Kinemage of the C-alpha trace (Angstrom):
@kinemage 1
@onewidth
@group {chain A} dominant
@subgroup {mainchain}
@vectorlist {calphas} color= white
{ca met a 1} P 23.362 188.778 161.998
{ca pro a 2} L 20.561 187.567 159.812
{ca gly a 3} L 21.764 183.970 159.955
{ca ala a 4} L 21.632 184.129 163.760
{ca trp a 5} L 18.369 185.914 163.828
{ca leu a 6} L 16.827 183.133 161.585
{ca leu a 7} L 18.025 180.322 163.606
{ca ala a 8} L 16.765 181.887 166.890
{ca leu a 9} L 13.478 182.223 165.233
{ca ala a 10} L 13.426 178.565 164.016
{ca leu a 11} L 14.368 177.534 167.545
{ca thr a 12} L 11.568 179.813 169.053
{ca ala a 13} L 9.041 178.301 166.534
{ca gly a 14} L 10.043 174.749 167.537
{ca val a 15} L 9.701 175.309 171.142
{ca val a 16} L 6.325 176.900 170.632
{ca ala a 17} L 4.903 174.256 168.289
{ca gly a 18} L 6.506 171.422 169.964
{ca pro a 19} L 7.034 167.880 168.186
{ca thr a 20} L 4.987 167.213 165.280
{ca thr a 21} L 2.439 164.473 165.388
{ca pro a 22} L 2.759 161.792 162.642
{ca ala a 23} L 0.141 161.743 160.008
{ca ala a 24} L -2.685 159.285 160.894
{ca glu a 25} L -3.034 156.224 158.589
{ca pro a 26} L -5.773 156.714 155.897
{ca leu a 27} L -8.648 154.566 155.985
{ca cys a 28} L -8.206 153.376 152.490
{ca arg a 29} L -6.394 154.283 149.121
{ca asn a 30} L -7.725 152.882 145.860
{ca gly a 31} L -10.399 150.262 145.904
{ca phe a 32} L -13.310 150.560 148.238
{ca leu a 33} L -14.924 149.942 151.504
{ca leu a 34} L -17.768 147.506 151.979
{ca thr a 35} L -19.928 146.652 155.032
{ca gln a 36} L -20.923 143.039 155.301
{ca asp a 37} L -23.627 143.414 157.886
{ca lys a 38} L -21.501 144.893 160.679
{ca thr a 39} L -18.158 143.749 159.465
{ca leu a 40} L -15.979 146.561 157.668
{ca leu a 41} L -13.819 145.305 154.695
{ca arg a 42} L -11.404 146.917 152.469
{ca phe a 43} L -11.238 145.632 148.899
{ca asp a 44} L -8.428 146.252 146.285
{ca glu a 45} L -9.504 148.323 143.087
{ca asn a 46} L -10.270 144.964 141.061
{ca ala a 47} L -12.164 143.034 143.816
{ca his a 48} L -9.735 140.393 143.694
{ca gly a 49} L -9.161 140.362 147.554
{ca tyr a 50} L -10.180 142.050 150.753
{ca ala a 51} L -8.835 142.547 154.237
{ca lys a 52} L -11.035 143.042 157.439
{ca ile a 53} L -10.704 146.439 159.097
{ca ala a 54} L -13.203 146.178 162.130
{ca glu a 55} L -16.377 145.023 163.709
{ca leu a 56} L -18.716 147.948 163.753
{ca pro a 57} L -21.342 148.335 166.763
{ca lys a 58} L -24.197 148.496 164.314
{ca pro a 59} L -24.920 148.493 160.630
{ca val a 60} L -24.479 151.747 158.549
{ca asn a 61} L -26.201 153.147 155.531
{ca ala a 62} L -25.309 155.700 152.746
{ca leu a 63} L -21.597 155.111 153.217
{ca gly a 64} L -19.372 157.708 151.719
{ca tyr a 65} L -15.607 158.775 152.055
{ca phe a 66} L -14.347 162.314 152.834
{ca ala a 67} L -11.127 163.709 154.535
{ca asp a 68} L -10.019 160.126 155.361
{ca leu a 69} L -13.262 159.337 157.179
{ca gly a 70} L -16.049 157.333 156.412
{ca tyr a 71} L -19.504 159.137 156.498
{ca ala a 72} L -22.612 157.168 157.163
{ca ile a 73} L -26.131 157.250 158.620
{ca ser a 74} L -26.785 154.775 161.454
{ca gly a 75} L -29.379 154.586 164.159
{ca gly a 76} L -30.750 157.940 163.726
{ca gln a 77} L -27.378 159.564 163.827
{ca thr a 78} L -24.678 160.855 161.367
{ca val a 79} L -21.686 158.989 162.039
{ca thr a 80} L -17.916 158.831 160.925
{ca ile a 81} L -15.485 155.839 160.831
{ca asp a 82} L -11.863 156.053 161.176
{ca ala a 83} L -8.982 153.890 160.054
{ca ser a 84} L -9.339 151.799 163.143
{ca gly a 85} L -12.858 151.268 162.465
{ca his a 86} L -14.166 153.605 165.434
{ca leu a 87} L -17.588 154.660 164.895
{ca ala a 88} L -18.380 158.212 166.190
{ca ser a 89} L -21.573 160.413 166.251
{ca val a 90} L -21.231 163.807 164.690
{ca gly a 91} L -25.001 164.717 164.946
{ca pro a 92} L -28.471 163.877 164.212
{ca ala a 93} L -29.218 162.074 160.703
{ca val a 94} L -28.975 164.921 158.245
{ca val a 95} L -31.323 162.905 155.990
{ca pro a 96} L -32.750 160.275 158.231
{ca gly a 97} L -34.326 158.116 155.453
{ca ala a 98} L -31.232 158.123 153.309
{ca tyr a 99} L -29.821 154.596 152.312
{ca ala a 100} L -27.865 155.229 149.183
{ca gly a 101} L -24.877 157.443 149.239
{ca ala a 102} L -21.795 158.750 147.509
{ca val a 103} L -19.235 161.588 148.039
{ca ala a 104} L -18.164 163.637 145.142
{ca gly a 105} L -15.567 166.463 146.360
{ca ser a 106} L -17.224 167.849 149.428
{ca asp a 107} L -20.713 166.879 148.343
{ca trp a 108} L -22.448 163.951 150.170
{ca leu a 109} L -25.066 162.846 147.520
{ca leu a 110} L -27.914 161.003 149.498
{ca leu a 111} L -30.961 159.223 147.909
{ca asp a 112} L -34.157 159.898 149.756
{ca gly a 113} L -36.995 158.251 148.181
{ca ser a 114} L -37.281 159.998 144.817
{ca thr a 115} L -35.163 163.060 145.845
{ca leu a 116} L -31.352 163.550 145.595
{ca val a 117} L -30.158 165.544 148.591
{ca asp a 118} L -26.782 167.233 148.485
{ca val a 119} L -25.144 167.595 151.836
{ca arg a 120} L -22.013 169.694 152.288
{ca leu a 121} L -19.230 168.105 154.216
{ca pro a 122} L -17.985 168.542 157.214
{ca ala a 123} L -20.678 171.014 157.918
{ca leu a 124} L -23.461 168.697 157.239
{ca thr a 125} L -25.566 171.233 155.707
{ca val a 126} L -28.201 170.666 152.895
{ca ala a 127} L -27.045 172.481 149.806
{ca arg a 128} L -29.792 171.578 147.472
{ca arg a 129} L -32.527 168.936 146.749
{ca val a 130} L -33.154 167.492 143.238
{ca gln a 131} L -36.258 165.834 142.184
{ca leu a 132} L -35.471 162.691 140.036
{ca ser a 133} L -37.386 162.010 136.881
{ca asp a 134} L -38.380 158.614 137.825
{ca gln a 135} L -38.775 156.567 140.898
{ca ile a 136} L -35.843 154.161 141.249
{ca asp a 137} L -35.073 151.366 143.712
{ca leu a 138} L -31.510 151.258 144.490
{ca gly a 139} L -29.727 149.854 147.241
{ca asp a 140} L -26.618 151.983 146.613
{ca trp a 141} L -25.192 154.204 144.125
{ca ala a 142} L -21.778 155.627 143.396
{ca val a 143} L -20.200 158.636 141.461
{ca asn a 144} L -18.249 157.723 138.183
{ca pro a 145} L -15.181 159.853 138.371
{ca leu a 146} L -15.040 160.015 134.483
{ca asp a 147} L -18.212 161.580 133.858
{ca gly a 148} L -19.621 162.873 137.286
{ca ala a 149} L -22.934 160.983 136.991
{ca leu a 150} L -24.315 158.445 139.553
{ca tyr a 151} L -24.720 154.931 138.799
{ca gly a 152} L -26.335 151.854 140.586
{ca leu a 153} L -28.030 148.448 139.944
{ca ala a 154} L -31.766 147.706 140.322
{ca ala a 155} L -33.014 144.216 140.423
{ca gly a 156} L -35.956 142.365 138.942
{ca pro a 157} L -34.798 142.400 136.192
{ca ser a 158} L -31.253 143.635 136.444
{ca arg a 159} L -30.871 147.053 134.983
{ca leu a 160} L -27.914 149.662 135.093
{ca val a 161} L -29.282 152.985 136.454
{ca arg a 162} L -27.754 156.208 135.708
{ca val a 163} L -28.673 159.568 137.364
{ca asp a 164} L -27.413 162.958 136.177
{ca pro a 165} L -26.981 164.735 139.803
{ca ala a 166} L -27.367 168.288 138.416
{ca thr a 167} L -30.672 167.651 136.742
{ca gly a 168} L -32.035 164.517 138.289
{ca val a 169} L -32.553 162.780 134.721
{ca val a 170} L -32.893 159.073 135.342
{ca asp a 171} L -31.782 156.431 132.634
{ca ala a 172} L -31.865 152.714 132.828
{ca thr a 173} L -30.321 149.910 130.617
{ca ala a 174} L -31.134 146.315 130.836
{ca leu a 175} L -28.170 143.876 131.998
{ca pro a 176} L -29.366 140.484 130.816
{ca thr a 177} L -25.911 138.996 131.829
{ca val a 178} L -26.140 140.185 135.559
{ca asp a 179} L -28.494 138.063 137.758
{ca gly a 180} L -29.341 138.911 141.240
{ca val a 181} L -32.230 139.825 143.741
{ca ala a 182} L -30.450 142.747 145.660
{ca phe a 183} L -27.327 144.877 144.931
{ca gly a 184} L -26.563 146.648 148.422
{ca ala a 185} L -23.080 147.889 147.859
{ca val a 186} L -21.860 149.890 144.737
{ca ser a 187} L -18.554 151.371 144.050
{ca ile a 188} L -16.790 152.675 140.758
{ca ser a 189} L -13.125 152.509 140.108
{ca ala a 190} L -10.663 155.129 138.736
{ca phe a 191} L -11.290 153.602 135.143
{ca gly a 192} L -15.165 153.705 135.316
{ca val a 193} L -15.691 149.868 136.316
{ca leu a 194} L -18.691 149.603 138.414
{ca met a 195} L -18.344 146.959 141.382
{ca ala a 196} L -21.710 145.769 142.850
{ca leu a 197} L -22.147 143.140 145.458
{ca glu a 198} L -25.027 140.750 145.031
{ca asn a 199} L -26.017 140.240 148.661
{ca ser a 200} L -27.517 136.659 148.441
{ca ser a 201} L -24.726 135.058 146.283
{ca gly a 202} L -21.695 136.948 147.705
{ca arg a 203} L -20.780 137.647 143.941
{ca ile a 204} L -19.138 141.032 143.113
{ca tyr a 205} L -20.113 142.092 139.621
{ca arg a 206} L -17.395 144.097 137.395
{ca ile a 207} L -19.257 146.325 134.767
{ca pro a 208} L -17.399 148.586 132.610
{ca leu a 209} L -19.699 151.641 132.226
{ca thr a 210} L -18.339 152.213 128.618
{ca asp a 211} L -19.740 148.777 127.758
{ca pro a 212} L -21.847 147.115 130.244
{ca ser a 213} L -22.316 144.130 128.095
{ca gln a 214} L -18.754 143.065 129.019
{ca ala a 215} L -19.990 142.425 132.669
{ca ser a 216} L -18.156 139.699 134.670
{ca tyr a 217} L -17.972 138.674 138.385
{ca val a 218} L -15.766 137.403 141.058
{ca glu a 219} L -16.743 134.986 143.690
{ca ala a 220} L -16.103 137.238 146.680
{ca gly a 221} L -18.013 135.062 149.280
{ca val a 222} L -19.367 137.997 151.175
{ca gln a 223} L -23.087 137.072 151.346
{ca ala a 224} L -24.748 139.762 153.664
{ca tyr a 225} L -28.226 140.674 154.676
{ca his a 226} L -27.288 144.337 154.932
{ca ala a 227} L -24.396 145.918 152.798
{ca asp a 228} L -23.000 149.094 151.692
{ca ala a 229} L -19.994 150.554 149.993
{ca ala a 230} L -17.840 153.538 149.320
{ca ala a 231} L -14.932 154.210 146.899
{ca cys a 232} L -11.659 155.166 148.317
{ca pro a 233} L -9.598 158.248 147.236
{ca ile a 234} L -7.397 157.414 144.170
{ca leu a 235} L -3.639 157.261 144.782
{ca trp a 236} L -1.605 157.668 141.661
{ca asp a 237} L 2.199 157.153 140.891
{ca tyr a 238} L 3.367 159.507 137.983
{ca gly a 239} L 6.013 159.532 135.449
{ca ser a 240} L 8.227 162.549 135.011
{ca ser a 241} L 5.048 164.898 134.914
{ca glu a 242} L 1.620 165.107 136.040
{ca asn a 243} L -0.921 165.635 133.265
{ca ala a 244} L -3.630 163.612 131.336
{ca glu a 245} L -1.171 162.165 128.915
{ca ala a 246} L 1.787 161.310 131.334
{ca pro a 247} L 1.933 157.795 132.464
{ca arg a 248} L 0.382 157.323 135.723
{ca asn a 249} L -0.487 153.888 137.706
{ca thr a 250} L -2.820 153.470 140.550
{ca val a 251} L -0.594 152.416 143.554
{ca thr a 252} L -1.232 148.639 144.822
{ca thr a 253} L -2.404 148.939 148.362
{ca met a 254} L -3.489 145.468 149.441
{ca glu a 255} L -0.073 143.901 148.805
{ca val a 256} L 3.003 145.405 147.099
{ca leu a 257} L 3.528 145.595 143.472
{ca ser a 258} L 6.461 147.840 142.781
{ca ile a 259} L 9.490 148.341 140.534
{ca gly a 260} L 12.504 148.142 143.016
{ca gly a 261} L 11.809 147.776 146.664
{ca ser a 262} L 8.731 149.880 146.895
{ca val a 263} L 6.730 152.515 145.181
{ca gly a 264} L 8.552 155.983 145.194
{ca ala a 265} L 12.166 156.539 144.110
{ca asp a 266} L 13.413 155.286 140.668
{ca asp a 267} L 15.335 152.315 142.084
{ca gly a 268} L 14.579 149.513 139.561
{ca val a 269} L 17.641 149.867 137.272
{ca pro a 270} L 20.542 151.577 138.798
{ca ala a 271} L 22.669 153.757 136.365
{ca pro a 272} L 21.543 152.108 133.099
{ca thr a 273} L 23.920 152.288 130.052
{ca ile a 274} L 23.990 151.231 126.403
{ca ala a 275} L 26.777 150.921 123.672
{ca ala a 276} L 26.586 153.423 120.955
{ca asp a 277} L 26.899 150.761 118.390
{ca ala a 278} L 24.275 148.403 120.042
{ca thr a 279} L 21.854 146.689 117.836
{ca ser a 280} L 20.093 144.786 120.713
{ca trp a 281} L 19.806 145.451 124.442
{ca gln a 282} L 18.618 143.839 127.630
{ca val a 283} L 18.276 145.073 131.271
{ca thr a 284} L 17.611 143.351 134.636
{ca val a 285} L 14.884 145.265 136.502
{ca ala a 286} L 14.410 144.708 140.228
{ca val a 287} L 10.724 144.282 140.880
{ca arg a 288} L 8.381 143.234 144.083
{ca asn a 289} L 5.337 141.302 143.711
{ca thr a 290} L 3.663 140.044 146.813
{ca thr a 291} L 0.234 139.746 145.243
{ca pro a 292} L -1.250 136.304 144.654
{ca glu a 293} L -1.417 136.998 140.749
{ca pro a 294} L 1.202 137.531 138.159
{ca ala a 295} L 1.794 141.033 136.829
{ca arg a 296} L 3.237 142.510 133.740
{ca leu a 297} L 6.171 144.708 133.119
{ca ala a 298} L 6.598 146.926 130.107
{ca gly a 299} L 9.449 149.084 128.967
{ca trp a 300} L 10.078 151.560 126.450
{ca leu a 301} L 13.519 152.326 125.131
{ca gly a 302} L 12.886 155.470 123.017
{ca asp a 303} L 10.017 153.967 120.778
{ca ala a 304} L 11.129 150.265 121.094
{ca arg a 305} L 8.972 148.210 123.423
{ca ala a 306} L 9.670 145.074 125.535
{ca thr a 307} L 7.462 143.248 127.883
{ca ala a 308} L 7.710 140.403 130.500
{ca glu a 309} L 5.804 138.629 132.995
{ca val a 310} L 6.401 139.106 136.620
{ca pro a 311} L 5.119 136.166 138.584
{ca ser a 312} L 3.950 136.359 142.191
{ca gly a 313} L 6.883 136.527 144.462
{ca ala a 314} L 9.424 137.609 141.708
{ca glu a 315} L 12.297 139.813 142.771
{ca ser a 316} L 13.815 140.736 139.314
{ca val a 317} L 12.759 140.208 135.632
{ca val a 318} L 14.713 140.847 132.295
{ca leu a 319} L 13.521 143.061 129.572
{ca ser a 320} L 15.016 142.389 126.194
{ca trp a 321} L 14.956 144.463 123.058
{ca pro a 322} L 16.093 142.384 120.025
{ca arg a 323} L 16.406 145.414 117.771
{ca val a 324} L 17.660 149.036 118.829
{ca ser a 325} L 19.154 151.895 116.966
{ca val a 326} L 21.085 154.520 119.043
{ca pro a 327} L 21.013 157.925 117.428
{ca arg a 328} L 24.437 159.153 116.348
{ca thr a 329} L 23.805 162.599 117.971
{ca ala a 330} L 22.264 161.489 121.217
{ca arg a 331} L 23.812 161.718 124.634
{ca ser a 332} L 21.256 159.461 126.333
{ca leu a 333} L 17.997 157.563 125.559
{ca arg a 334} L 14.906 157.640 127.798
{ca leu a 335} L 13.748 154.487 129.395
{ca leu a 336} L 10.193 154.165 130.563
{ca leu a 337} L 9.072 151.381 132.819
{ca arg a 338} L 5.486 150.443 133.820
{ca leu a 339} L 4.402 147.623 135.942
{ca tyr a 340} L 0.896 146.657 135.745
{ca ala a 341} L -1.475 144.569 137.866
{ca gly a 342} L -2.773 141.479 136.088
{ca asn a 343} L -2.144 140.994 132.373
{ca pro a 344} L -3.726 143.991 130.676
{ca ala a 345} L -4.620 143.635 126.871
{ca val a 346} L -3.060 147.024 126.087
{ca val a 347} L 0.127 148.526 127.303
{ca gln a 348} L 1.093 151.960 126.232
{ca pro a 349} L 3.690 154.689 127.508
{ca thr a 350} L 0.787 157.335 128.155
{ca gly a 351} L -2.356 157.530 129.986
{ca ser a 352} L -3.783 155.721 133.115
{ca ala a 353} L -3.142 151.992 134.119
{ca ser a 354} L -4.288 149.866 137.166
{ca gly a 355} L -1.870 148.847 139.606
{ca gly a 356} L 2.090 148.919 140.100
{ca glu a 357} L 4.362 151.758 139.367
{ca val a 358} L 5.935 154.170 136.727
{ca glu a 359} L 9.696 154.751 136.561
{ca glu a 360} L 11.714 156.918 134.138
{ca tyr a 361} L 15.500 156.793 133.519
{ca ala a 362} L 18.041 158.413 131.311
{ca val a 363} L 20.183 155.620 129.686
{ca ser a 364} L 23.822 156.790 129.244
{ca ile a 365} L 25.406 155.995 125.872
{ca arg a 366} L 29.040 154.673 125.791
{ca trp a 367} L 30.769 155.810 122.795
{ca pro a 368} L 34.033 154.027 121.495
{ca gln a 369} L 37.026 155.454 122.956
{ca pro a 370} L 39.678 156.729 120.370
{ca ile a 371} L 42.957 154.703 119.833
{ca pro a 372} L 45.734 156.275 121.820
{ca his a 373} L 48.470 157.730 119.770
{ca asp a 374} L 52.207 157.519 121.023
{ca pro a 375} L 54.221 160.275 119.304
{ca pro a 376} L 57.858 159.447 118.450
{ca ser a 377} L 60.402 160.197 121.427
{ca pro a 378} L 62.283 163.453 120.660
{ca thr a 379} L 66.183 163.076 120.006
{ca val a 380} L 67.938 163.844 123.193
{ca arg a 381} L 70.955 166.018 122.845
{ca pro a 382} L 73.524 165.997 125.533
{ca ser a 383} L 73.694 169.031 127.623
{ca pro a 384} L 77.291 170.541 128.232
{ca ser a 385} L 77.092 169.133 131.763
{ca thr a 386} L 76.876 165.557 130.438
{ca val a 387} L 79.802 165.802 127.943
{ca ala a 388} L 82.588 163.373 128.800
{ca ser a 389} L 85.815 165.012 130.077
{ca pro a 390} L 88.882 164.170 127.696
{ca val a 391} L 90.729 163.163 130.663
{ca pro a 392} L 89.238 159.752 131.903
{ca pro a 393} L 88.822 159.471 135.655
{ca ser a 394} L 90.974 157.230 137.428
{ca pro a 395} L 89.279 153.766 137.949
{ca ser a 396} L 88.470 152.862 141.377
{ca pro a 397} L 90.650 150.195 143.040
{ca ser a 398} L 87.812 148.183 143.895
{ca ala a 399} L 86.016 148.494 140.434
{ca ser a 400} L 86.663 145.854 137.839
{ca pro a 401} L 88.097 146.948 134.572
{ca val a 402} L 85.770 147.653 131.752
{ca ala a 403} L 86.727 147.497 128.219
{ca pro a 404} L 86.483 150.976 126.504
{ca ala a 405} L 83.723 151.217 123.892
{ca ala a 406} L 84.670 151.001 120.367
{ca val a 407} L 84.734 154.619 118.692
{ca arg a 408} L 82.716 154.897 115.593
{ca arg a 409} L 84.890 156.478 112.940
{ca pro a 410} L 83.389 158.908 110.464
{ca pro a 411} L 82.958 157.344 106.961
{ca ala a 412} L 85.850 158.228 104.408
{ca pro a 413} L 85.054 161.245 102.272
{ca pro a 414} L 84.314 160.437 98.695
{ca ala a 415} L 87.505 160.237 96.198
{ca pro a 416} L 87.963 163.605 94.259
{ca lys a 417} L 86.862 163.639 90.745
{ca arg a 418} L 89.840 163.678 88.277
{ca lys a 419} L 90.572 167.141 86.746
{ca leu a 420} L 92.618 168.136 83.934
{ca pro a 421} L 96.095 169.746 84.805
{ca leu a 422} L 95.947 173.639 85.000
{ca thr a 423} L 98.293 173.810 81.556
{ca leu a 424} L 95.982 171.762 79.568
{ca thr a 425} L 92.849 173.548 80.913
{ca phe a 426} L 94.496 176.951 79.826
{ca phe a 427} L 95.513 175.439 76.408
{ca ala a 428} L 91.911 174.080 75.849
{ca gly a 429} L 90.497 177.527 76.688
{ca leu a 430} L 92.550 179.118 73.952
{ca leu a 431} L 92.237 176.399 71.299
{ca val a 432} L 88.241 176.092 71.122
{ca pro a 433} L 87.687 179.556 70.281
{ca ala a 434} L 90.430 179.654 67.660
{ca ile a 435} L 88.787 176.615 65.940
{ca thr a 436} L 85.371 178.228 66.029
{ca leu a 437} L 86.664 181.301 64.356
{ca ala a 438} L 88.522 179.567 61.553
{ca ala a 439} L 85.273 177.718 60.838
{ca arg a 440} L 83.533 180.824 60.372
{ca val a 441} L 86.032 182.397 58.211
{ca arg a 442} L 86.080 179.476 55.703
{ca arg a 443} L 82.473 180.088 55.052
């Protein structure tokens, strides 16, 4: 039997393969890794907070992230760093003098003096060398996922440096609002925001690469003599589809910021409904915000939008639409919910957003029920078996006498109309024609 054969094959495969090993916890998702001398830290994607991962046995340079491992140069060796912070040597330093590094796909892009060295991972083979068009002094650089270029900060005076990894062309832009003497750790977020640690002050500058003049900073308090950084892989939560226009939010990984209990299933609003004649609507949404900052929830019912603040520690929030219109031909309405970290200036139902989660629902429409119609009861005619017998049954000795029901008599027939006696009728029948004939003769 085919079923038995497949079952036997499955059991055999299970015996041969043995129990599966749980997937290892990744070193990081979203945000970035940063080394403060020999301390390995993990920051969230907005540099608002960090967690300590481990103490490393020695400082590292040219840190990059590939296949859930950190790759770095340390003490003449190429080393890897796992989720527990364990540092392991995987061979001699592929580029001994490298001090700035970043990973793009499987390419580990290292800065060696005025040369870009492309090292393929995990084989650690040099794929190409590119001479830079200008000598640059960068403590670190990072890949912008939006344009594929390398960016870093040069000090004295502060400049934003861009390097084309394909041609080696170097461009620099002055940053008068950024102050510092050493920028040793650089990372770039999924939204093209460069995070750079100024070693002496412990500040982390946040520089939008689309408009560097809007640079700001947070007081991270991580002063370091020796620092490096690497961007973590991006983890998205999508709506109903996965494309450039579909709504997608980066998952908050330092704390929990979710619709419902956690990021995953659409569990924020169980079985939402709306009346067909509704002109306004509101819904209570289950949320979870364990971050230290308030967040923002936005919802779209069809094209109508509603927003609400989600305070830190909140478990639910109410979204209200003061005006709605339910199409007369619709069976359901689409409800899109997006939870954002912080208080973004723009919320929209498409594209990418920072933090939180995306959920989508079909809101059932309750149409009015028709008024029940009770038809008149049909006339019940007695069947022959129910016709009373002409001879009433003898009363039971124990039964009490019952007065016979009054018999309804039929109404009397109408009185007959008075008619002439037959003799007069016959005489009139002869007389009328005779009179008529005499009248004609006289003419």
